[in-house]
LUMSEZA-293077 format. One record per residue (C-alpha): residue number from 1; residue in one letter; x, y, z. Coordinates in Angstrom, 1 decimal, padded with zeros to 4 digits, always signed. Last residue first. Example, Ala and Ser with C-alpha at 12.3 -4.5 7.8 and 13.67 -1.06 7.14 Angstrom:
<pts>
resi  resn  px  py  pz
2  s  +013.7  -001.1  +007.1
1  a  +012.3  -004.5  +007.8
</pts>
This chain:
<pts>
resi  resn  px  py  pz
313  g  +008.6  -010.8  +012.5
312  e  +009.4  -007.3  +012.4
311  e  +009.6  -005.0  +015.5
310  r  +006.8  -002.6  +015.9
309  i  +007.9  +000.5  +017.5
308  q  +005.1  +002.2  +019.7
307  r  +003.4  +005.3  +017.9
306  g  +000.0  +004.1  +018.0
305  t  -002.2  +002.3  +015.7
304  l  -005.3  +004.7  +015.2
303  k  -003.4  +007.9  +015.9
302  l  -000.3  +007.0  +014.4
301  f  -002.0  +005.7  +011.0
300  l  -004.2  +008.8  +011.0
299  d  -001.4  +011.0  +012.0
298  e  +000.6  +009.8  +008.9
297  l  -002.6  +010.4  +006.7
296  n  -002.1  +014.1  +007.0
295  a  -003.4  +016.7  +009.5
294  p  -002.9  +020.2  +008.2
293  r  +000.5  +021.7  +008.7
292  h  +002.5  +023.9  +011.1
291  l  +006.3  +023.4  +011.7
290  t  +007.6  +025.0  +014.7
289  r  +011.4  +025.1  +016.1
288  l  +011.8  +026.4  +019.5
287  h  +014.3  +029.0  +021.1
286  a  +012.1  +031.8  +020.6
285  h  +009.8  +030.4  +023.1
284  a  +007.2  +033.3  +023.1
283  a  +006.2  +032.6  +019.4
282  l  +004.7  +029.5  +021.0
281  a  +001.3  +031.2  +021.9
280  q  +001.0  +032.9  +018.9
279  l  +001.1  +029.7  +017.4
278  l  -001.2  +028.5  +019.9
277  p  -003.9  +030.7  +019.5
276  r  -003.4  +030.3  +015.6
275  a  -003.6  +026.8  +015.2
274  d  -007.2  +026.2  +014.8
273  g  -009.0  +023.1  +015.1
272  t  -006.4  +021.4  +016.8
271  y  -003.5  +018.7  +017.2
270  f  -000.3  +019.6  +018.8
269  f  +002.6  +017.4  +018.5
268  v  +005.9  +017.6  +020.6
267  t  +009.0  +016.3  +018.9
266  e  +012.1  +014.9  +020.5
265  g  +011.0  +011.3  +020.2
264  s  +007.3  +011.2  +020.3
263  v  +005.0  +013.1  +022.3
262  e  +001.6  +013.9  +021.6
261  v  -000.8  +016.5  +022.6
260  r  -004.5  +016.8  +021.8
259  q  -007.7  +019.2  +021.4
258  a  -004.9  +022.2  +021.5
257  l  -004.9  +025.7  +023.0
256  p  -005.8  +024.1  +026.7
255  r  -002.5  +022.3  +026.5
254  l  -000.4  +025.2  +026.1
253  q  -001.2  +027.6  +029.1
252  a  -000.6  +024.6  +031.8
251  d  +002.5  +023.4  +029.4
250  g  +002.7  +019.6  +030.0
249  a  +003.8  +018.7  +026.5
248  l  +005.6  +022.2  +026.6
247  a  +008.7  +020.6  +028.5
246  l  +009.2  +018.3  +025.4
245  a  +010.5  +021.8  +023.4
244  g  +013.1  +022.5  +025.8
243  n  +015.8  +023.1  +023.1
242  g  +014.3  +021.9  +020.1
241  y  +010.9  +020.7  +018.5
240  a  +007.6  +022.0  +018.1
239  e  +004.9  +020.2  +015.7
238  v  +001.6  +022.0  +015.0
237  v  -001.1  +019.9  +013.5
236  e  -004.5  +021.2  +012.0
235  r  -007.9  +020.0  +011.1
234  e  -008.3  +017.6  +014.2
233  l  -008.4  +014.0  +013.3
232  h  -010.6  +010.6  +013.2
231  e  -013.4  +011.6  +010.9
230  a  -011.6  +014.6  +008.7
229  i  -008.5  +012.0  +008.3
228  l  -010.8  +009.3  +007.5
227  e  -012.9  +011.4  +004.5
226  r  -009.1  +012.6  +003.1
225  p  -008.2  +008.9  +002.4
224  r  -011.5  +007.3  +001.6
223  g  -012.9  +004.7  +003.9
222  e  -012.0  +002.0  +006.1
221  a  -010.9  +001.8  +009.7
220  i  -010.1  -000.7  +012.6
219  k  -010.0  -004.4  +010.3
218  r  -008.5  -007.0  +012.3
217  g  -005.5  -008.8  +012.4
216  h  -003.6  -007.0  +015.2
215  d  -004.0  -003.8  +013.2
214  l  -005.2  -003.1  +010.0
213  v  -006.4  +000.2  +008.1
212  l  -008.1  -000.3  +004.5
211  l  -008.1  +002.7  +002.3
210  r  -009.8  +003.9  -000.4
209  s  -009.1  +005.6  -003.6
208  c  -005.4  +004.9  -003.1
207  l  -002.9  +006.2  -005.2
206  r  -001.6  +009.6  -004.0
205  e  -002.6  +009.3  -000.4
204  a  -001.0  +005.2  +000.0
203  e  +002.1  +006.6  -001.5
202  d  +002.0  +009.5  +000.6
201  m  +001.7  +007.4  +003.6
200  f  +004.3  +005.0  +002.7
199  h  +004.0  +001.8  +004.9
198  t  +002.1  +000.1  +001.9
197  t  +000.1  -002.5  +000.6
196  l  -001.8  -002.3  -002.4
195  l  -004.7  -004.0  -004.0
194  i  -004.9  -002.6  -007.6
193  s  -008.0  -002.8  -010.2
192  t  -006.9  -002.3  -013.9
191  g  -009.3  +000.2  -015.8
190  q  -006.7  +002.2  -018.2
189  q  -006.3  +005.1  -015.8
188  l  -005.8  +002.9  -013.0
187  l  -002.8  +001.3  -015.3
186  l  -001.3  +004.8  -015.9
185  q  -001.8  +005.9  -012.4
184  l  +000.3  +002.6  -011.6
183  r  +003.0  +003.8  -014.4
182  e  +003.0  +007.0  -012.6
181  w  +003.9  +005.4  -009.1
180  l  +006.6  +003.7  -010.7
179  l  +008.3  +007.0  -011.8
178  h  +007.6  +008.5  -008.8
177  r  +009.6  +006.0  -006.7
176  a  +012.3  +005.6  -008.6
175  q  +013.0  +009.2  -008.3
174  p  +012.4  +009.0  -004.5
173  d  +015.1  +006.3  -004.3
172  l  +013.6  +002.8  -004.0
171  g  +014.1  +000.5  -000.6
170  t  +010.5  -000.3  -000.3
169  t  +008.2  +000.6  -003.5
168  p  +006.3  -002.3  -004.2
167  e  +005.3  -003.0  -000.6
166  d  +002.9  -005.5  -001.6
165  l  +001.4  -005.1  -005.1
164  l  -002.0  -007.2  -006.0
163  l  -002.7  -006.2  -009.5
162  l  -006.4  -007.2  -011.0
161  r  -008.0  -007.5  -014.3
160  p  -004.8  -009.2  -015.4
159  e  -003.1  -008.8  -018.8
158  n  -001.2  -012.3  -018.5
157  v  +002.0  -010.4  -019.2
156  l  +001.2  -007.6  -016.8
155  a  +003.0  -009.0  -013.3
154  r  +006.3  -009.1  -015.5
153  a  +006.1  -005.6  -016.3
152  l  +005.6  -004.9  -012.7
151  s  +008.7  -006.8  -012.1
150  l  +010.2  -005.0  -014.9
149  r  +009.7  -001.6  -013.2
148  r  +011.0  -003.4  -009.5
147  r  +014.4  -004.0  -011.5
146  m  +014.6  -000.6  -012.9
145  g  +014.1  +001.1  -009.5
144  g  +016.5  -001.1  -007.7
143  s  +019.1  -000.4  -010.5
142  l  +019.6  -003.1  -013.4
141  e  +023.0  -004.9  -014.4
140  g  +021.9  -007.8  -011.8
139  p  +018.8  -008.2  -013.5
138  k  +020.1  -009.2  -016.8
137  a  +020.6  -006.5  -020.1
136  g  +019.2  -007.8  -023.5
135  a  +015.7  -005.2  -023.1
134  k  +017.9  -002.5  -021.3
133  h  +016.8  +000.2  -023.9
132  t  +013.4  -000.8  -023.8
131  l  +013.4  -000.3  -020.2
130  a  +011.0  +002.7  -019.5
129  a  +008.5  +000.0  -017.9
128  f  +005.6  +001.0  -020.3
127  e  +008.2  +000.6  -023.4
126  l  +009.2  -002.9  -021.9
125  l  +005.7  -004.0  -021.8
124  r  +005.1  -003.1  -025.1
123  p  +007.9  -004.6  -026.6
122  i  +007.2  -007.9  -024.8
121  r  +003.5  -008.1  -025.8
120  e  +003.8  -008.7  -029.8
119  g  +006.5  -011.2  -029.4
118  m  +005.0  -012.8  -026.4
117  a  +001.7  -013.5  -028.4
116  r  +003.8  -015.0  -031.1
115  a  +006.0  -016.7  -029.2
114  g  +003.2  -018.6  -027.3
113  l  +001.0  -017.6  -024.1
112  g  +000.2  -020.7  -021.7
111  f  +000.1  -018.7  -018.8
110  y  +003.5  -020.0  -017.1
109  r  +004.8  -019.6  -020.8
108  g  +004.8  -015.6  -020.4
107  f  +006.6  -015.6  -017.4
106  v  +009.3  -017.1  -019.6
105  a  +009.0  -014.7  -022.5
104  l  +008.8  -011.5  -019.7
103  n  +012.4  -013.1  -018.1
102  e  +014.0  -013.5  -021.3
101  a  +013.1  -010.0  -022.2
100  c  +015.0  -009.0  -019.3
99  t  +017.8  -010.6  -019.7
98  f  +017.6  -014.4  -018.0
97  d  +020.2  -015.6  -015.6
96  p  +019.3  -013.5  -012.6
95  d  +015.7  -014.6  -012.7
94  l  +013.6  -012.0  -011.1
93  t  +012.1  -012.8  -007.6
92  d  +012.1  -009.3  -006.4
91  f  +011.2  -008.9  -002.7
90  q  +008.2  -007.3  -001.5
89  t  +006.0  -009.1  -004.0
88  v  +004.5  -008.2  -007.3
87  v  +001.6  -009.8  -008.8
86  g  -000.6  -009.8  -011.5
85  l  -003.8  -011.9  -011.4
84  q  -006.8  -012.7  -013.7
83  a  -005.0  -016.1  -014.4
82  k  -004.6  -016.7  -010.9
81  i  -008.5  -016.8  -010.5
80  a  -008.6  -019.6  -012.8
79  l  -005.8  -021.4  -011.3
78  a  -007.3  -021.3  -007.6
77  d  -010.9  -022.3  -008.8
76  e  -011.7  -024.4  -005.9
75  p  -009.5  -022.4  -003.4
74  m  -010.4  -019.9  -003.7
73  q  -013.7  -018.6  -005.2
72  l  -014.7  -017.6  -009.1
71  t  -018.0  -016.3  -009.9
70  a  -018.5  -016.0  -013.3
69  g  -020.3  -012.9  -015.6
68  g  -017.1  -012.3  -017.0
67  a  -015.1  -011.8  -013.8
66  h  -016.2  -011.9  -010.0
65  l  -013.4  -013.0  -008.0
64  r  -014.4  -014.4  -004.7
63  v  -012.2  -014.8  -001.1
62  t  -014.2  -016.6  +001.3
61  g  -014.0  -016.8  +005.5
60  g  -012.1  -019.3  +007.8
59  d  -009.0  -020.9  +008.8
58  p  -007.5  -019.3  +005.4
57  a  -004.9  -021.6  +003.0
56  t  -001.7  -019.6  +002.3
55  l  -000.5  -019.1  -001.5
54  g  -004.1  -019.2  -002.9
53  l  -003.4  -015.1  -003.9
52  c  -005.9  -013.8  -001.8
51  m  -004.6  -015.9  +001.0
50  r  -001.3  -014.3  +000.6
49  i  -002.5  -010.7  +000.5
48  t  -004.1  -011.4  +004.0
47  t  -000.8  -012.9  +005.2
46  t  +000.9  -009.7  +003.8
45  k  -001.5  -007.2  +005.4
44  g  -001.7  -009.3  +008.9
43  a  -000.8  -006.1  +011.6
42  g  +002.5  -008.0  +012.3
41  n  +004.3  -004.9  +011.2
40  p  +002.2  -001.4  +011.4
39  g  -001.3  -001.1  +009.0
38  i  -001.9  +000.0  +005.8
37  v  -004.5  -001.6  +002.9
36  g  -004.6  +000.5  +000.1
35  l  -007.6  -000.3  -002.1
34  c  -006.8  +001.0  -005.6
33  e  -010.1  +000.9  -007.9
32  g  -010.3  +000.4  -012.0
31  p  -013.2  -002.5  -011.2
30  a  -014.3  -002.2  -007.6
29  i  -012.4  -003.9  -004.8
28  a  -014.5  -005.4  -001.9
27  f  -013.5  -006.2  +002.1
26  t  -013.6  -008.0  +005.4
25  v  -011.2  -008.9  +007.8
24  g  -012.3  -011.7  +010.3
23  d  -009.2  -012.1  +012.4
22  v  -005.8  -012.2  +010.5
21  v  -003.1  -013.4  +012.3
20  a  -004.9  -014.6  +015.1
19  s  -002.4  -015.8  +017.8
18  g  -002.5  -019.2  +019.4
17  g  -000.5  -021.2  +017.1
16  y  -000.9  -019.5  +013.7
15  r  -004.3  -018.3  +013.0
14  k  -005.8  -017.4  +009.9
13  r  -009.5  -015.4  +009.0
12  l  -010.9  -014.1  +006.4
11  d  -014.8  -012.6  +007.2
10  t  -015.6  -011.9  +003.5
9  v  -013.1  -010.9  +000.9
8  e  -014.9  -010.1  -002.6
7  l  -012.6  -009.2  -005.5
6  l  -014.3  -007.5  -008.7
5  p  -016.6  -006.0  -007.3
4  p  -020.6  -007.0  -008.2
3  p  -022.3  -004.4  -010.8
2  h  -024.6  -001.7  -008.8
1  m  -028.5  -001.9  -009.4
</pts>
């Protein structure tokens, strides 16, 4: 008999006006698992997170947390559930008037942690966030990556069972992103569960053991990253771009060599199980530039949700 999941969300629904923002979403997160939620702007990712946190009241469905042999449910047990959660939002909410250490200390008071407990935790949290040398600095003196790591450290003040991260690396440079990923991997190894929303497909594939794909408020796919890729996509991709590339999308000799052909901007994407015949045919077009690679999560995302730009809001 399998133990219950840590977080269990069933048939979650939310409407604004006449539009269903979240429409019957169901998922669960096991202890020590990272579940990634991906989808275009307006897919319902942030609203789902807010309902899990009790910040937005659902119109239907349930959010349950199974912990310590007890089952807690939103909104009846909101305070008890929040005591088990850590949250990093899209935008920093650090207090600009407090130092790094003071930001952690003040946040600890919200969970009833006294001076002795925080005196032990603050040095460990600053070390985890690689900010020991910045303990006395204020957020305005930190880089973007440092502020995100401080936000993560603050979310860990109460030693949560589940960490909810809403696009945690947006706006960070590659070095800062990789350092934050390394810290998140450490948390997973220590048994912390993570619910992560992201627009970065490399982040989703690197961190997440399972993915939930949302679009227009509905779950359209769920599974392990590589299994989803194998289920929905051809094995190989050839990208062709350069002078005259767009004309190849309708080429009667090339199209039979691919199972699927798509155009985005100045690039033609050929999806195929075996790229060798296609690459040989493209070699005759000396003016083209080509990239041959395995199918990835970005291809999956675009196939399931489309290539059209989704505006914010």
